[in-house]
Structure formats: C-alpha cells, structure tokens
Residue, then its C-alpha position, 0 to 999 in steps of 0.5 A: x795368846x792373851x797376856x797377864x794384866x799389866x800396869x797399862x791396864x790390858x785384859x789378862x787371863x786372870x782377874x780379881x773377884x769377890x765370890x760367895x763360897x759358903x752360905x752365911x760366910x764372908x765373900x772371898x777375894x779370889x783370882x779367877x779367869x777372865x770370863x770367855x767371850x761368845x760370838x754374841x757377847x761383850x766383855x765389860x770392864x766394871x767401873x762400879x757395882x752397887x751392893x743391894x739388900x738382895x746380895x745380903x739375902x743371897x749371902x745369908x741364904x734367904x734366897x737361893x743362889x744358882x751355884x757355889x762359888x758365885x760372884x755376887x753383884x747385879x747392879x753393874x756399869x762400866x766400859x766395853x772392853x771387847x766384843x764378840x765377832x757377831x756383835x753390832x752397834x756396840x764398840x770397845x770404849x762404850x759406856x754401858x750399864x747392864x740389865x741383869x736378866x738373862x732371857x731366851x728372847x723366844x718364849x711367850x713371856x719374852x715375846x710379850x715383853x715380860x722377860x722377868x718371867x722367861x722360861x729360861x730366866x737367869x739372874x746375873x749375880x744370883x744364878x750366874x756370876x755377877x759384878x763384884x769383879x773386874x770384868x763380866x761377860x754378858x750377851x750384847x742384848x744385856x747392855x745399854x749405852x749410857x750418856x757421857x754425863x752420868x757417873x758410873x757409880x750412879x749408872x750402876x744403880x739404874x740396873x736395880x734400885x732405880x729400875x725396880x722402883x720404876x717397875x713398882x710405880x708402873x705396876x701400881x698404876x700411879x696416876x697424876x694427883x695420887x697420894x703416894x706413901x713410900x715405906x722405907x727410904x733406902x736404896x729403892x724408896x729414895x728413888x720412889x720419891x723422885x719418880x713419883x714426882x715425875x709421875x705427877x703424884x699429888x702428894x708423896x708421904x715418906x715413912x721410916x724410923x730414921x729421922x736422918x733418912x726422913x730428912x733426906x726424903x724431904x730433900x728428894x721431894x717428899x711433901x710429908x714425912x712420918x716417923x713410924x716409930x713414934x707416930x701411927x702412919x695410918x692415922x696421920x695419913x687419914x688426917x692429912x687426906x681428910x679420911x681418904x687415906x693413900x691411893x698408892x702405898x709402896x712397900x720397900x721394907x718386907x717385914x710382916x708387921x710393916x706390911x700389916x701397918x701399910x694395909x691400914x694406910x690404903x684408901x678405898x680402891x687403893x693399891x699396895x705394891x709389895x717390893x721388899x723381901x721378907x720371910x714372915x707370913x702376913x696376916x690379913x682380914x680380907x673383909x676389912x681390908x681387901x674386900x671392904x675397900x676393894x684394895x689391890x695387893x700387887x707384887x713386884x718381881x724385877x723390872x723390864x729392859x724397856x723400863x731401863x731404856x726409859x730410865x736412862x732417858x729420864x736420868x740423861x735429861x736431868x729429871x732425877x738426881x741420883x747423886x744423893x743416893x750414893x752414900x758409901x763407896x768401897x773398893x773390891x777388896x772391901x766388899x765385905x765392909x760394904x755388906x756390913x755397912x748395909x746390913x748393920x745400917x752403919x751411917x744410914x746407908x742408901x746405896x753402897x757402891x763398889x768402885x774401881 
C-alpha cells in the first residue's frame, strides 16, 4: 500500500491541487487523491505549469469546462514518477512535457494527423484534470521527452504558447520574405516573432499598446514596432511596404475592434490568422476586404503533437530563446495571484509560470 507523502519526496495517496469549484470564483487549494494509473499511462511529477489566458477564460466562464470541480492548467512539464505496466520507451526520471490533447488515435481525424479535431477530443486542464497540481496521470502517448538543457519553466510553455503559435504560422503558410505583422506581444505573440524569423520572414512588425512589450519585441527580433494606441498600424505598414501591406497578419488579441483593424493591414492575396479568443462579433465588408483583396481568414484551434516534436528539436538546437518569455513565477499556493497578474496585466506579463 502506498504511504503518504514524506519529507523524502515519495509519492503519497494525496496531493495538493488548485481546483475551480464555481465559475467566476478563485481556485481552491485542495488535498486530493493522487490520480490512478492505467496500464498505458504515466504519472508525471509536475515541476512547472504555465498560466495561459485560456485558464482565465475557463475560470470566468468564457469557455465551458468539462466538469466541476476541475484542476486547471494545460502547459505542463515535469519528471516521470511512475509508469503503467504496458508502457515502453519511457522510464522513471525522464524529463517530459505534455501534449494537452487526449485523442482516440483511431478516428479519421487522428489517422490523418489532425487530432485537434478528434471525435473523442478531451483537453487536459479543461475537460479533464490538468497541471495546477503536484502530479498528473496521462496516456504515455501524451508525453514527449525533453533535452536536459531545457529548464522546466521554459519547457512547460512549449505545450501551448509556443506550439499553438507554431501551428498558427504553419496554418498561415508563412513564406520566406513575407512581411509579417504580429498583433499582441503576449504569451503567444512573443513566440511568433522568434518563430517567424526561423521561417525566414522578410520583415516582422510587432503591434501592441504597451511600449514595454514593444521594447521586448525588439529584443526578440522584431524589425519594426508600432504602438497602435498612438499610430494607425495599417497606414504605418502601408508606408513601410510601399503600399503592399502585410502578407501575413497574426492576431493574438481576439478583440473585435482589433481584428477589424488587422483586416486593413492585410495586402492583396494576404492571410489573416485568428488565434486570440474573443466574444464579440466581427463586422466585415466582404467586397472591400476578403473579395477585393482575395484575402484569407484562417482560424487556429490548438496544435498537433507532431508540431510539438518539431519544436522540441528547434528549442534544443538553440534557435529560439524562451527565457525572456517567463516574466513571473509563483508557487502552487499562489496560483490565484498568478491569474491576477495575467488578468490585470500587472508588471506587463508575458508568461506566468507555477513552479515547484
């Protein structure tokens, strides 16, 4: 029989977890059972879990959760603590990050590498318990091994902030030489600047209303910065490009008025990729925008495991620096403080991470 957690760090029958009990309320720090382990599962001792803006949406009821109470948190990295009897290729002590989509592996979407549309889709930290806890049990297929050189606090954000951004750039068919406008230098936009450079974008323009975040954008490699609170980005980009405007615009804000502004930044044959989640309807004049310019509106929903594999190689090779993305760190007991920092934009957060 498993004993209770001791000072030596062994696995006990109970663990600490931050759970959402009621929509709109703060998370509660509860003592819950360590999750049971199936024969094809692994138990991960969580070392870091990123706080995503989506976590605010789940807490606030913007997006529905699968159950209550629920442990939020979907950006997770840690150490393998235990493996199921049928698990192969993964051992206790392995450093891993978690792919947050639980999929069946058998439906037509899964068979074609689009598990983000799996017929039995479940999201860790939204539909099932997530990473604001000491341990999590997941299918072995959901963990990916990490290089020893990558700190856990950086590795955890690979699971959403970086991989969703990577998916957005691929969905937007970024091409070498493209003029790319990145709206919102937050947890995802900061990654988009670096990744666009890896894809050999010709020019990256960062747009935000915070001068401090725009300064960070420059450090991350942005060629140009625009404060949309004082300048019209569309006119600015039009002048910059000699009238061509942007080939690719990435939205990480989600506000209707911002999206309407972004549409004006897209050039002929260009693409607007929508990533940010908003509740307001968008007003579009089809002829002047989509039809007249043959502009494409492209949606982004999650990311793919295969893309996370690629990203681990990119980060491991040193081609992208995630250290500047981690602006705030809190402990599990302080998770509500972390959510407040993100929601109120205290100290211009890029990514707030719950660390052990």
